[in-house]
N, C-alpha and C positions, 0 to 999 in steps of 0.2 A: 650432305651436312654443311656446305661453305654457306647455301645459301640460308640455310637453318641459324646459323650463328651471325650472318648480316641481318636476320629480321630481330633474332633477341636484342642486336645492341638497337636496333632501329626502336623496338618497346621501350629502351632503356629512357630513352628521351621522354621527356614528361607531356610535349605536346600529343604525340603517339599513344603514350600511357593512357592518358586523359579518354582517350576516344577510342579506346578495345576495352572491351569487357569480358571476352571470354576465348578459350583456345579457338584461332583464326584457321583459316581454311589452310594455310601452308603447314601447320603442325605437322610432325609425320604422323602416318598412319602405324602407331605401336600396339594395336590391340588395345590401347585405352579410349584413343579418341580417333574418332574418324573423320571425314571432312565436313564441314558447318556450312552453314548458307551464309552468303554475302551480307544478309540482312542481321545476322550476328554482330555485325560492327556498326551497324548506321543504325543504330539508338543508343547513343551514350547518353542522352538523356533521361532515357525510362526509367524510373524508380519503382514501379507497381510489379509487384507478383507474375504479373503476365506474360512480363520481359524472362522471366526463368524458363519458358516454355522455348522462348527464341535461342536463349544462350546456352540453353543443354540439350538442347534439339539432336546436337551430335554425340551426346554421349552413350557410350556403351560400356556395361559391366566389364571391368579388366579383369584378367584371367592371370595374367603375368606382365611382366615388366623389362623389356630386351635389356642384359647388361649394358649391352651396348650402349643404351642412352641414359646412361645413371649422369653421366655429369650434365647432358639436356634437359634432365627433370629436376635434378639441382637448381639449374640454372633459371627455370622456370615455376620453381616451388613456392619463391614467395608471390611472385605476381599473380599465380593460382590462389592460395590462401585469400588475399586482398580481393580479387575478383567476388570471392564467394562470401566473406565476413565485412566487407566493407573497408577502408581506409581507417586508419588509426586518428586523423584528424577529422572523420565524417565526413569529408568531401563526398566520396564514393559510398553508395550506397549498397553496392553489391547486389545479393539475390533477395535483400530485406526478410529476411527469416523470420522475425519479431512481427510478420503483417500477412505471413504466407498461410492461410487457411485450406484444408483438406476440402470442406464444403464449400469451398469458394474459388478455389482453382485448382480443383481433384489432378491433374495431368501433371502441371507443373509441382505439386506438393507432392506425388509420389516419386518422380524423378530425384526431387531434391533429395527425398526421406531415403532413396533407394542408394543415392551416391556419398551420402555422409554418415550412413547408419557405420556402426562402430564395426561391423564386419564389412563393410562396403568399399567401391573402389579407392574412393580416396584414405581412406586409414590403410589400404594397402599400400597406397603410394608412398604415406608417411612411413610405414614399416619397411620398404623399399630402401627410401632415402637413409632409414636409422641403421641401417644392416650397412652401409657405406660409410657412417659416422660422420656424418658431412654437419656442419654447423653454420648458423642462419643468424644474422645479427638483428639485433629489437633494439630499438632507442629507449633509454633509462627515459624521457620526457614526457612518454606516456604514461611511464608506469603511475599507481595512485600516488598522492600526497609525500604520505610518510616515508616510502619507500624510495618515491624519486629527491626526496630532501637530504635521507641518511647517503644514498650513494653519494650524492654530488658533494656530502662533508666527508668523502672519504673513510664513512661509517659502515662496518657489516650489516644488512639487518639481521633480525633475529634469524627471518625464517631459511631456512637448510635450502630452499628453492632459489637462492641466488647465489649461494656459495661457489666458490670455483667458475663464476659465468662471467664477471664484469671485466669489463675491457676498457681499458683510458686509452684517449685517442693519442697520436704521436702529437709534436707539435706542431700546432697550429689546424689539428683536430675538430671536426664541427661538434662532437658531444661525445658522452660515454655512450656506448652499448652492451648489450648483455649476448654471449655467445652462448646460443639457444640449440639443442638437438632438434631435427623436424617432428615429434612429439609434444614436444615443450613450445615450439614453436605454432603449432598446429592450435594447441588447448589456449595461448596466451591470446591469439586473436581470437579465438570462439567465447571466450569469457567477456573478451574487452568489448567485442560487438552490442554487448548487454547496455553498456554505458555509454561509448563514444558515438553509435549510430543514434541519431534523435527521431523517435516514430514522426511518421506523415501524419497531416492533418487530417485523412480521410482514416487514421488507426486510431482515432479516438475510443471508436464504440466494438473495439475488436476485444473478445475474451481471450485473456491471454493463455489458458491453458489449453485452448485451440491450436494456438500457433506451433509454426514445426520449431523454432528455436525452444520453446516450452519441454516440447515432445522430443526433442536430441538432447537438450539436460537430462532429461530423466532416462533415456536409453542410455548414455553417457554412463551416469550413474549404476542403473543397473546391471554395466557390462563390466565397470572398472571396479565395481564395490558392491559385490553381490553378495545377498545375505544367505544364499545355498551355495555350497562347493565352493569352488576358488577360482581366479580368476583367469580367464581363459586365454591360451598364448597367442601370440600373435602369429594372424595367418601369414606363412611363410612366404615371401616372395620369388623364394632361390631354393632349391634343391635342398641346401648345404645345411639345411635347419634355421630354426629362429632365429632370429635378428637379435645381438648383443645387445647389452644395456649399456648406456651411454657412459664413458671414461669421463669422471672428471677433469676440469681444465685448472691448471693452475692460475691463482691470478698472478695479474702483472705487477698490482702495486698489493704491500700487506696492509690489511686493512685492522682497525681494531673490534674488536667484538663487542656486540651491546645486549641486554635482553637478558633472560633469567631461561631460555628455550634451549631443547636441546637437539643436537644435530639431528641430518635426517636420520629417520629410523633404520634404514638398509645401506647405509653413507659405507658401511663397513664391508657390506656384501658386495657392493657395488663397485667398491675401490680396492679389493682383493678379489677377484672372479678367477685367480689362479687356483684355490682353494678346491680342492677334489672333491671336499666330502660336503661341500656347502650343497645347502637344499637348493632343489631346482626350483623353486617358487621363489626365492629368492631374486632370480633373475628376473623374474616378472613382476614382482610385486612394484616395483620403483614406478612403472605408470602409474598403480593407482594411488601410489603417493602422490605424484605428481601432478595428477588431475586434482585431487583434493586441495593441494596448496595453491595450484593457481587459480581454485574458484574460489578459496577461501581470500587468496592476496587480493584480486581483482573486483570482486563483489563487498567485501566487507573490510579491507583494511585502507580505508579512506579517514582514518582517524587515530591518532597516537595519544597514550594517557596526557603528554603536556598540551597536546592540542585539544584534548577535550575538557583540559583544566581551564586553559585560556576562552574556551567557548560557552563557560558558564557566565562570562562577563555579559550583559544585555546589550553591551556595543559593540560586540564580537562579531565578525562578517563571518557568514560561512562559507567552508571552503569546498564543500560537495554536498549537493541535494541528491537524495536517492530518488526514485520514482516509485509510484505503483509498483507498475510490471517489474521493477528490480526486488522490490521486497516481496511479490509472488517468487518468483525464482528463488531469493534465498530460502524462503518456507519450505520450497520443495528440497532443497538442499537438505535442512536440518531435519526433513523427515526421514528421508532417506538413511542420512547419517545417524539417526535412532534405531533406525531397522537392522541397518549395517552392525552396529557395537550391539545390539542385543541377539544379535544372532550367534554371538558366543556359544559356544559350547556350556551344561550346565557347571562340568566339572573344572572350566578356563575362568568362569566369571569371576569369583573370589580375588584379590590380591595376593593370597598365597599359592596360589597353583600357578604363580610365574614359574618357568623352569624355562631352562635351555632347550628344552624336549620339543615346547611351544612353537608352531609356526610361524613363517613373520605375516601370515596373514592374519593369523590369531591376536598376534601382539598390536599388529596395526588396527586392528577392530575394537581394542584395550583403549587405544592411545590417541585415537584420531580425534575425538571431541574435545579432550581436555587438552592435548598439547596444542593442536593447530585451530582450532575453532572457539575456545571459550572467551580468550581475551578480547578478540577483534570483534564477535558477535555483542560482546558486553556494551563494548565503547559504541560500535555500530546502533544499536538500541539506546543507548542515553541519547545518542544525538538524534533518534527521531523520536524519542518521547518529549524532548525538550525544545523542539523546532520543527515538528511537524504542524498543518495548520490545524486548527479546530476544528472539521468539519468531520463527515464520515467517512471520507478517506483513509481515515487512520486505522480503520477495521483490516487493513491488510496487516499494517504492524503488530498489531495488537494478537492477530491470530500467528502471524509467524512467531511471536513471542510464547504464546499460550501451548504452540506445540514445539516449542524446544523446552516448555517447564513440565512436558508430560512424556519422558519416554516411555510410561508402562501403556500407553496407548497406541507403541510400536513392536510390542514385543511379543513373539510369535506366541508363546502361551495364553489359551483362552480362559478368561476368570469363570469361574464355575457359576452357574445357573440358577444355583438353591435359592440365592437370596438376593436380591436388588441392592441390600448394604453391602453386604459381601462384595456382589461385582464393583462395587464404585471405591470400595475404601483400598487406600494407596497402601500394598506391600511393602515390609520393614525391608524387603530387598534393596528400596530405592531410598532409603536412608543416606547412604555416602553419597550418591548423586547428587540429593537436594544440599547438604553438606556443602561437596563441593562446588554448589554453585548458589551457594546461599544470598548472594550482591543481585542474582539474577530474579531471585523471587521476593526479596524483601526492599531494595531499594529501587528497583523497578515498579513495587507496586505503590511505593509511594510516591512517585513521579506518575503514574497515573491516578493517585488520588488528586493530585493538584490539576490534572488536565480534566477529571470530571467536575472538579469544583467550579471550572470557568466553562461548560457546555451547558446548554440547553437541554434538560433532561427531559422536558416533554417532549421533545423531539425521539419518533419512535427509534432512528438509529443510532442517536447517544445512548438511549434507553438500553438499547441491544447489547452494545459494548460494556456500559457497567456491569448488565444480567451475567455477561457469558466471563467475567474477571472473578466475579463474586462465585460463580457457580463452581469455577476452576478450584480457586480457592478454598471454598468447604467442602472440598470432597474429604471424607472421613480420614481422619489419623495423618493426614498434610499438613495443617495448622501445627500439630503438635512435632512434627519432626520440623519445621521450621522452626518453632521455638526451643525445639533443643539442638538447633544448629546456632543460635542467638546465644544458648546459654555454654556453650563451649566457646565460643570466640569470646565472650565476656567473660569467660575464667582468667583469674590470676594466674601469672607464670610463676609458678613456684618452685620448679624443678627442670632440671633439665638447659644447663647452662649454654649449652653449645648450639641450642636451638638457632641463635640468631648467625651464628656462623653457615650454618648447615641450606639455611631459607635463604640466603641471600648471596651464595659462592654461586659465580656462572660455572658452569657442567664445562668438565673438560672435551675437547674433540676427538682424543686419541682413544685407543680401545676398542674392544669389539662391541658389535652391535648390540648384544644384549647388556654387556656394563654402561652402554650410556644410558639406559632404561633405567629410574632411580630405584631403590629399592623399598618394598611396601611400606608405608609409615602405617604402621599401627596406631600410634595416638591421633585419636579423630580430633582432639581440640588443637595440635597442631596444623592439623590439613586443615581447618576451618580458618585458622589465622592465615596460615599461608595464600591460601584462596583470596583472602579479600584485601591482603596487605600487595599482592600481585597483580590486583585489576584496580586498585585504589590510591596505593604508594602508602609507605608508613605513618604519614601524616594525614589519614582520613580519620573524618568523624563519624563515626557510625551510627545512626539512628534505629534505635530497635525497633522491630516491627509493630511489634506487641508492647511498647512503651507507652506511656503518658500523652507521647507528641504528636503520634500515629492515631492513637486511639481518640484524641481529640479531632485531629482531622477526620476522620472515619464517623464521629459524631457529626459533624458537618454535614458529611456528605447524606448519612441518614435524614438529617433536618430537610436538606435540598430535597432528596428523594421525596419525604412525605409532604413538600411544598409543591413540586410537581406532580404529582398524583392528585392534589388538590386541584392546582391548575387545569389538568387534563379534565378531572371531574367538570370542574366550571364551565371548560369551552365547549363539554359533550353535553350539559344541561343547557348552555346558551344554545347550539345549534338544535336540539331538540324543540327549545320555547318557541325559535322563531319560523322552524320549517313549515308549523302547522297555520301559523298567522299567515303566508304568503297566499294570497290565492292565486288560482289557478291560471289566470291569464296573465299574471304575472310572470309564472313560469315560461309562459310562451312568449314574455318578453315585450309585452305591452305596460308594463310599468317597471323602474329601475330597482333592480334589488340592492343596490351598491349607492345608496344615497350617502354615504358622507364619507367616502373615497378610502378606507382602511384598508390598509394591505396586510396579507398574511404574514405574522408572526415568525412562524416555522412550517414544516413539511407537514405537521398535523391538522391544521386547517386546512390543507388540498387533499389531503387521503380519506378524511369522514372517520364514520366511525368505529370502522375495523381498527385506524390505527389509535385513536382512542383504547381500544380495548387491549393491543396488541402491548400500548405504552406502559398500562396499568399493571396487568400480568408482570412484563417485564421488572419492572419495578418494584412491584409486592414480591417477585421472587427474589431481587436482588437484595431486598432490606431484610428479608427471611434468612438468605446466606451469610449476611456480613453481621446480624445477630448471632447467628451459629460461629464464627467465626472469634467474634471478638466477645463473647457473652454479653450481649445488651440484654438488659431486661426488660419486662414489660413497662414497668415504671419508667425507666429511661426513654421509652418511645413514648408514653404519655407526655412525659414533660417536651418531648422535642414536639409534638402535638399543640399542645399547649404555647410552646415560645413561639409559634406561630403567627401568635395576637389574635384578638377578637376585633380589630379597626375591619370596617367592613366600607367598601367603595360603592360606588351608584348600582353596579351589577351584584353585589352582596357575595365579593370574593375576598378571602382570606389572605391577605398579602403585606405579611411585615415581612421586610429584608433581615437579613443577620446583621444583630447588634451586641450591644454589651450594655451593662448598666453603670454610666458615670454619676460624677457628683450632680452635672445639669440633668440627668435622666438620661435615655436612651441614646449612644452613640452608636454608629455606624460602623460598622470592619470594612476592611478591604474587599470582601467576599458581599458585605452588605452594600455599598456602593458599588459593585459589579451589579447586583439582582437587580438595583433599583432601575424600573423600566417604565415607560409610559405608554398608553395604547395612542400611537398615530392616527391621527384624523384629518384630513383634509380640511381647511376651515375656510377656504377661498370660494368662488365663485364655482359651484359644479358644471357650468357648461366651459369652463377651462381647467380642469382638473385632467391632467396628465392623460394621454390616451392609453387605453388599457390593450392586454396582450388578446384580449377577446372582444374587440374592436378593430373595424375596418379603416386604417388610417385616412385615406384619402377621402371615403364617404363620410367619416366624423367632420372632418372637413368643411366638406361641400352642403351637409344637413346645417351645419355651425352658421354659413354664409345665408343660405335661405332662410333659417328661423332666425337670423338677425337682421335681412331685410323684411322679413313681414313683420315684427317686433318695431322695426322704426317704422313701419307704411301705415300699422293699424295701431299704434302705441295709445291715442285716444280711447278709441274705440273702447279697448280693453280696458283699459282702466275703467270708462264707464260701466259698461256690462260688469265688471266686479265687482264697483260701488253699490249696485241693486241689491235692495235686502229682499226681495223674494227668490222662488227656486232659480229661477234663471242666471240671479246673482251669486248663488253657490253654486251652481254649476261650474259657472265659468269660474270659480276662485278655487275651483278645486282640481281645473284642469290648469289655470295659466299662473298661479300662485308656485313660488317654493316651498312643499310641504316638509322640506327638512331645516330651515331658514330659523324659525321659532323653538322648534323642538333639539337641535344639536346643541351640544356641551361646549362650550367655550371656556379655553384654559385660563385664561387672563382677563384681566377689565381693559385691560389695552385690546385684547384680540376682542373685546365686546363692543370697544367703542369703534374699532376698525369696521366691524359688521356693520352697526348702525350706521357709519359713513357710506358704506356700499349698500345701503337696503334699496333694492329695486321695485321697479312696480312690475305689473303682469306681463309676463311674456310668454313666448311660444318655445318650448324645447321638444326639436325631433331627432335627439343624439340617441334615441331607444332604439332606432331605425338603423344605425350603425352597427349593431352589435350582431357578431355571427349567429348568435343563438335566434335573436327575434327574425334574421334572415330564414334560417332552418327550420323555424317553428312554421314560418308562411308558407314555404315549399312545403313542407308535410302537411299542412292542411289543406292546399291544393291538391296535393297530390292524393289525399284520400277523398277528398271533394271528387276529382275525377272518376274516381271507382265506384262513385254513386251516378255515374253521369249528370255531374253539375260542373259546367261551365267556369270559367275564372273570372267572370263580372257578376254570376249570381254569388258564386262562393264569398266575394269580395262582399259584397252588397249585405251576406248574411253575417260574415267577420266584423262589419260593422255594427250592423243589428245587436249583436251578440254584445260586443263592447257597450253600444249605447244603454243597455238595459244594465250591464252591469255597473257603469257610472251612474246612470240614476240610482240606482243600490247603495254605492258608495257613497254618493252626497248626501243622501236623508241621512246615513250612519254618523255620516261628518258630522251635521248639523245638530243631529241629538245627542252626542257624544259633548260637543261643545257647552247644549243647553244644561247638561248634565254637570260641567264642569263650575259654572256659573251658579 
């Protein structure tokens, strides 16, 4: 044992700690760990999941933990947790659970999942230490920004998760710490590893739902927040019975409490465990509450109301930027919370069913979302809507928002299959949820409108997002519920003068658990007002979703949808017209199909006719749903179509940006200035245009040097041949002059003068031979010829003969078209 303590002391040194990643060979054989290979310590720099096989090859499922090693396990536990989830500063990656997948690393994946399972060896170790009432210091500096700032100002955060845990350092101390029990310490590291650990470069294309971390989150939620039955008691590591709940610590310095939230649901049960008649479930429900609070605090509580108001300034600097993976994990949490809350028994759903006979778990189901999640989620979504890039990655935020707005999707009862309309109709039982989450529906919908008006709806991905939102809000009876909630909020205060005191008085932290939960508020108007003021503050200016301002935005969006449909149709028609005109050999690469060098404007150009069809379907249905929600008539839609104008460009497209009529004519609105776009075409020398992705860069440069040498050597001869008036002159002009110089549309007189000064004589261009498509077509032709026993040389001669015939025909057609133009 002396050797063991000496080794632990050595590990505490920073140098050795960085070099050790798992339980080394000298760790005692306790039934939990057996001897490891020396190679487990030889690769401290490895960060890939394959390292897990080396670092966990010595793990054996634990059946028991000898009591004689409790002190040693307490010493090694922080290092063990850090080895798994990585360090809080992100330097140590740990097991890299966010990149570990079963189909890629099946052995490492199965080992990690078995070890970290809610009923696995690691959790048994947690309960073993929990029974001994050990505490572990967690630095406050790694907590989310608002929590850290609050504690540093010696103000108690509103979440009961931090009550009785803050420890101030002695004189000359390094910093503030939280004194956490083993379960809290483990969950803090597990939740923060989603944020502190940066993804590896090779993990960009990993599907989040297949990763070990995502699946562990789902298992922990299913275990500690069950939708059926009760929370399973911890697997006791000693014959004495289940491990006790943690006792609260006395704060070293008194705090001033801010916020309007209540104390912990089970604070009275945890603090007064001497009660003989207490519900046995109350001794274990604290784990469910702790898990939820840790997840919400670590994943959502990165913005306070004051910080959110400051972030409205365009010059504000972002303090925290969530990732797409972060959002997907939060969505998983919200979906499970809806299923958890909806698993209440029918007789216990209504607020009037609240009584002292209700179990703590049932009370927790009712209070989980409104008490712990709502405010932090609202600020999190507000930040995402205002600061997320205007690209397709916003789909993750959108689906998270829509999942929260539809708790009926996760209700246990199944809709009646008799009628599709009835199956999609939102039941009146969800009216309280809609009213108590009014801003989630209304203000965030307005935020989405402002985003949609700034995106390119011709893109199928952006059109899909507009369709998804319109479809959700157009569900039968949902718009009426939202409108009713707005009427309740805008209802003037005529009676009940004590409301103001009731709303803003901080709850007392004394009394029983049941008395800390406020009595049911039967006044729905007061309930809606309380919700809005608690999320936005008393000075908020509410914009009704069905008011004139939002209706104007919806009309603009409908106009933009109509314009995007016309643009998509014109692109489709243009593609349909240009495809038949391309000769067969131009597809093989002998003729350039990109003479003007234009770049695609969006992903619609790259994905073809199928994307055009999808975009049109999404926009058509989205427009239909918006008309249902806001009762837009056919006459209004006809006016939107006419408002697009009859001005046509050279391609026959109707393109009039958003504008208003002023004294001097039409004036562009801010949206119209954004909509003004030009077709970008390369106006320079086609031989010098940028190298494209479908070209071989080195081959293009070599062919350019070769063609330049030929043009320089035979410039006079080529000019003489092209000046001839016979068929040979026409044949040479077809090949040696740029067909796009006279046909291209130059945007300004300056460009025309510049093009005239750059006019070149006849020249040879070999750039088409540097295209992947050309080379692939030639290889395919030689391969097909080899199947008919035709050698490379005869095949090349046949290709040249075929192209010669094609060139002769094109020369005759070109000359005949010129005669008709004259």
